[in-house]
C-alpha positions as CSV (number, residue, x, y, z in Angstrom):
1,M,256.7,157.4,155.7
2,I,253.4,157.5,157.6
3,T,253.4,160.7,160.5
4,L,250.9,160.5,162.8
5,D,250.0,163.3,165.2
6,P,248.9,162.7,168.9
7,Q,247.1,165.2,169.7
8,R,244.8,165.1,166.9
9,L,244.2,161.2,167.1
10,Q,244.2,161.1,170.9
11,C,246.5,158.5,170.7
12,S,250.2,159.0,171.2
13,F,250.8,155.4,170.0
14,S,248.6,153.9,172.5
15,C,246.0,151.3,171.3
16,L,244.4,147.9,172.5
17,V,244.4,144.8,171.3
18,D,241.8,142.2,172.6
19,N,241.5,144.5,175.9
20,A,244.9,144.9,176.5
21,A,247.3,147.9,175.7
22,I,250.6,146.7,174.3
23,I,251.8,150.2,173.0
24,K,251.1,153.0,175.4
25,Y,253.0,156.0,175.4
26,Q,250.3,158.2,177.1
27,K,248.4,157.2,179.8
28,M,244.4,157.2,178.5
29,P,241.9,158.6,180.7
30,I,239.5,155.6,182.3
31,E,237.0,157.8,180.7
32,E,238.2,157.5,177.5
33,L,238.7,154.1,178.2
34,Q,235.3,153.3,179.1
35,I,233.8,155.1,175.5
36,I,236.7,153.2,173.4
37,E,235.0,149.6,175.1
38,R,231.0,150.6,174.6
39,D,232.6,152.2,170.6
40,P,233.6,149.4,168.2
41,Y,234.2,151.6,165.7
42,K,236.8,153.7,167.4
43,K,238.3,150.6,169.1
44,S,238.5,149.2,165.7
45,S,240.1,152.6,164.9
46,R,242.8,152.2,167.3
47,K,243.5,148.4,166.0
48,W,244.2,149.6,162.4
49,L,246.2,152.4,164.0
50,C,248.2,150.4,166.3
51,G,248.5,147.8,163.4
52,L,250.0,150.8,161.1
53,V,252.4,151.8,163.8
54,I,253.7,148.2,163.9
55,L,253.9,147.9,160.4
56,E,255.9,151.1,160.0
57,I,258.5,149.6,162.4
58,L,258.9,146.7,160.9
59,V,259.8,148.6,157.4
60,L,261.9,150.6,159.7
61,L,263.9,147.4,160.6
62,V,263.9,145.6,157.5
63,A,265.7,148.5,155.9
64,G,267.8,149.0,158.6
65,C,269.0,145.2,157.6
66,L,269.6,146.1,154.5
67,I,271.6,149.2,155.1
68,Y,273.4,147.2,157.0
69,N,273.9,144.7,155.0
70,S,275.5,146.2,152.1
71,T,278.4,148.4,154.3
72,K,278.7,145.0,156.3
73,F,282.3,143.8,155.8
74,R,282.4,140.2,154.0
75,M,285.2,137.7,153.0
76,I,285.2,134.2,151.6
77,N,288.1,133.3,153.5
78,R,290.7,130.3,152.1
79,K,289.2,127.7,153.9
80,Q,286.0,128.4,152.0
81,W,287.1,128.3,149.1
82,G,289.2,125.6,149.6
83,A,293.0,126.9,149.8
84,V,296.0,124.7,150.2
85,D,298.9,125.0,152.0
86,P,301.8,127.5,150.3
87,V,305.0,126.4,149.4
88,Y,306.5,129.4,152.1
89,R,305.3,132.2,154.0
90,N,307.3,135.6,153.8
91,L,305.7,137.7,156.4
92,L,304.8,141.5,155.5
93,G,305.6,144.5,156.9
94,L,302.7,146.0,159.2
95,P,301.2,148.2,158.7
96,V,301.6,149.0,155.1
97,E,301.3,152.7,153.7
98,K,300.8,151.6,150.1
99,V,298.1,149.4,148.1
100,F,298.3,148.7,144.8
101,I,295.0,148.2,143.2
102,D,296.0,145.2,140.6
103,E,293.2,144.0,137.8
104,N,293.0,140.5,136.1
105,P,290.9,140.1,133.0
106,F,289.3,137.0,134.1
107,E,285.6,137.4,134.5
108,C,283.6,135.5,137.6
109,N,280.2,137.2,138.6
110,T,278.9,134.5,141.0
111,T,280.4,133.0,144.2
112,E,280.5,129.5,142.9
113,T,282.6,130.8,139.4
114,C,284.9,133.1,141.6
115,T,285.9,129.9,143.8
116,L,286.7,127.8,141.0
117,Y,288.6,130.7,139.5
118,M,290.2,130.8,143.0
119,K,291.5,127.0,143.3
120,E,292.5,127.3,139.3
121,L,294.5,130.2,140.0
122,Q,296.8,129.2,143.4
123,R,297.2,125.7,141.3
124,Y,298.5,127.7,138.4
125,R,301.0,130.3,140.9
126,I,302.5,127.1,142.9
127,E,302.7,124.7,139.6
128,S,304.7,128.1,137.4
129,K,307.4,127.5,141.0
130,I,307.6,131.7,140.7
131,F,304.8,132.1,143.4
132,A,304.9,130.0,146.7
133,D,300.4,131.2,146.6
134,T,298.5,133.2,144.9
135,D,299.8,136.8,143.5
136,S,298.2,139.2,146.0
137,N,296.3,139.4,149.1
138,F,292.9,139.7,148.5
139,F,290.9,139.4,145.2
140,I,287.6,141.2,144.1
141,G,285.1,139.1,142.8
142,G,282.5,140.5,140.1
143,D,279.8,139.1,142.5
144,G,281.5,142.1,145.1
145,L,283.3,139.9,147.7
146,V,286.1,139.9,148.7
147,Y,288.4,136.7,148.3
148,E,291.4,136.2,150.6
149,G,294.6,135.6,148.9
150,T,298.0,135.7,150.9
151,G,296.0,137.3,153.8
152,W,296.6,140.5,155.7
153,H,299.9,139.1,156.9
154,V,302.0,137.6,154.4
155,N,303.9,138.6,151.2
156,P,303.1,137.4,147.8
157,M,305.6,138.3,146.1
158,P,307.4,136.0,144.0
159,M,309.5,133.2,145.6
160,G,313.2,134.3,146.2
161,I,312.8,138.0,145.6
162,V,311.8,140.6,148.1
163,Y,311.1,144.9,147.3
164,H,314.2,147.2,149.0
165,N,312.5,149.1,151.8
166,V,308.9,148.9,149.9
167,S,305.8,147.6,152.2
168,Y,302.8,147.1,150.2
169,M,299.2,145.4,149.8
170,S,297.7,144.1,146.9
171,I,293.8,143.9,146.1
172,C,293.4,142.6,142.4
173,A,290.2,142.7,141.2
174,L,289.0,140.5,138.8
175,G,286.9,141.3,135.1
176,K,287.0,143.1,132.0
177,F,285.6,146.7,133.8
178,N,283.2,147.8,131.3
179,N,280.2,147.7,133.4
180,M,279.3,149.8,135.9
181,K,276.9,148.8,137.9
182,T,279.4,145.4,138.4
183,V,282.4,147.5,138.9
184,Q,280.6,150.1,141.6
185,G,279.9,146.9,143.5
186,Q,283.5,145.9,143.4
187,W,284.8,149.5,144.3
188,N,282.4,149.5,147.4
189,A,283.8,146.3,148.5
190,I,287.5,147.2,147.9
191,Q,286.4,150.6,149.9
192,R,285.1,148.2,153.1
193,L,288.4,146.2,152.9
194,L,290.8,149.2,153.1
195,A,288.3,150.5,155.9
196,E,288.6,147.2,157.5
197,G,292.7,147.0,157.1
198,V,292.8,150.5,158.5
199,R,290.2,149.5,161.4
200,L,293.0,146.4,161.9
201,E,295.8,148.2,162.0
202,N,297.6,146.3,158.9
203,I,297.0,149.3,156.7
204,Q,298.4,152.9,158.0
205,P,295.2,155.5,158.0
206,N,297.0,158.0,155.6
207,Y,297.7,154.8,153.1
208,T,298.5,155.6,149.2
209,L,296.9,154.0,146.3
210,Y,297.9,153.0,143.3
211,S,296.4,151.3,140.2
212,R,297.7,148.5,137.4
213,H,296.8,151.2,134.9
214,Q,299.9,153.5,135.7
215,I,302.3,150.9,135.1
216,E,300.8,148.7,132.2
217,K,297.8,149.1,130.1
218,Y,295.0,145.9,129.5
219,G,294.1,146.4,125.9
220,N,290.8,144.5,126.2
221,S,289.7,145.9,129.9
222,G,287.7,149.2,130.7
223,T,288.8,151.6,132.8
224,L,285.8,152.2,134.8
225,L,287.4,150.9,138.2
226,Y,290.4,153.2,137.3
227,D,288.5,155.7,137.3
228,L,286.3,155.3,140.8
229,V,290.4,155.0,141.9
230,Q,291.6,158.3,140.8
231,K,288.9,160.0,142.1
232,S,290.0,158.4,145.7
233,K,291.5,160.7,148.2
234,H,294.4,158.0,148.8
235,Y,295.6,158.3,145.3
236,S,299.3,159.1,144.3
237,T,300.6,159.3,140.8
238,D,304.2,158.8,141.8
239,V,305.0,155.4,140.8
240,S,308.4,155.2,140.8
241,W,308.4,152.9,144.0
242,V,307.0,150.0,141.9
243,Y,310.5,149.7,140.1
244,P,312.8,149.2,143.1
245,K,316.1,147.0,143.4
246,F,315.3,143.5,143.7
247,E,317.6,141.4,145.7
248,K,317.4,137.4,145.5
249,I,316.9,135.7,149.1
250,K,319.8,133.1,149.5
251,F,318.4,130.0,150.9
């Protein structure tokens, strides 16, 4: 980064371009301005210095935009990936206290392939007549984006079955979880999603986090995502609630 010393350069962000002062931080004496007008070298030096200052400002602006975009919550909603209407909606009790990180071994590393998979997944779930829609509230693609499943307000549980006194939200990550760069991008997306849920008051601030690996092992999947989940301050080892009593809904 360029460091400017106003006293040494006798400028303090004062510069002339086409005889007009475009940045003026410290008023310059009229005698100095007259010297600059008569001395082309000093005039060009100040133009060069001004150019460096403007360049530095532009670099800082670009860097700020990149940092903002890398931390900004982004989600592909149902309309964007082409979802159809669910069979029915069973509303979720909010705010939830438990968040379950599920896993699906299907890999999609581009927005195009993830979008196609979301369409196919929803079709398969509905045609199975077990689910009314997708089987998770949200999905995390290998492209690091969040894909809306049933969303914030709808319970993705199988049709005709409800949990007893359990309110939780499911986030399903897609992939094999053996590439750290991809997994870190997915974990970052999960953290932004959780922060957004807390901000919207759909997730309790003191929520507890669980992983699919605590109740079922995938033989062909890596554990990189599970390793990151375990490092979270919200991670809990108590999974007794995952096996509650079921009750069939009478229609």
